N, C-alpha and C positions, 0 to 999 in steps of 0.2 A: 502494499501500500504506498501510495505517495501523495502529500497532500500539497506541495507547491505552495506553502504558506498559506494554504486556503483551507479552514478547519471543516468546511462543509462539502470537500471533495474526496471521493473514495475511488480509488483505482486498485483494480486487482485482475490479474490474468483470469479469464473466464471463458466459459462457452455456452451459446444458446442452445439448449437441449431439446426444448419443446416450444411449438408455438400453434396457437388456436384462437379462433377468432370468438369475439362476445356479441352478446345481442345487440350492442350499439354500434358494431362495425368496428371496434377498437381490436387491438390484439393483446391476448396474454401470453407471456413469454415466461418461460422456466429458464434460468441463469444458473449456472453451477460453476464454482470456482475450480481452478485448473491446479491449485495448489491449496495446501493447508493454510488456514488463517491464524494469527497469534491473537492472543486473548483480547488486545486492544482493537485489532480489526474485526474481531466477532461483535463485541461490544457496540462497535459503531454501525456494523450493517442492523443489529438490534434496533438502534436508536433511529435509524432510517427507515425501518418498517411502517409501512403504510404512510409514508409521507410523499407528497408529490414533488416530482424533482424531474430533472433531465437525464436521458439517458444517451450517451454516444458510445457505439460500438465500432472499434476497428481491429482487423487483424495484426495492426502496427502498433506500436507505442503511440500515445497521446499526450500532447502536451497542452498545458493551460490556455495557450492560445487558440488552441483548435476548439475551444469550448465556448458555447452561447453564453451572452452576457445577460439576456433578458430573464426577468424572474420566471420561475415555474408558474403554469396555468393552474389555477387551483381545480383540481378534478371533481370537487365537491360541489361546484356551483356550475349547475347546467342552465342553458338558457331555455325560455319557454318553449320553443318548439321542440328541442330536445326531450325536456319533460314529457309532452305531449305523446311524441313517438315512442318513449318508453313505454307509458302507460298503455297506449294501443298494442304494444307488442305483448305487455303481459295478458292484457285481454283477450288478442288473438291465442295467445298459447293456451291459456286455461279455459277457453271455450273451445278448443281444437277445432278452430274454424279450418276449413278444409282448403279454401283458397289461398294462394302465394300471399306472405304478409306484404309485400310491396303494394298488390292490388287492393289488398284490405286497408291498408293505410291510406291509400290515395281516396278511395271510396269514403272512407269515414271522415276525411279531412275535409272531402267536398260535403259531404252531410252538415258539418259543423259549420263550413263557410256559407252555405246556403241559409242554415237557421238563423245566421247572424244577420244575413243579408236582407231577410224578411223583417227584421227589426229596425230596418233603416227605414 
């Protein structure tokens, strides 16, 4: 692990061993270290668990100059449209609707839009 004078930077040789998609079209990645971690490194990983941040992955060593400087996006804050899509996805899944989710989503959004237009 090298911090390059930045306490929030964690760097360790690793391998992406699994990638799956999530309901909101994001990716879930399983990352495994390719060397044993010392106690301080393990403690840092535990402190970073469930934190939002930036990930940079390269087969080559990375310097601090290669890293983004903008703050990490807070994953807990979703836009209204993201929340609506997520709710409709849960509804689609729980009701076991046979049509494709994208079609279901478009139809439901059209219904909502039309109901709002009626109020104008």
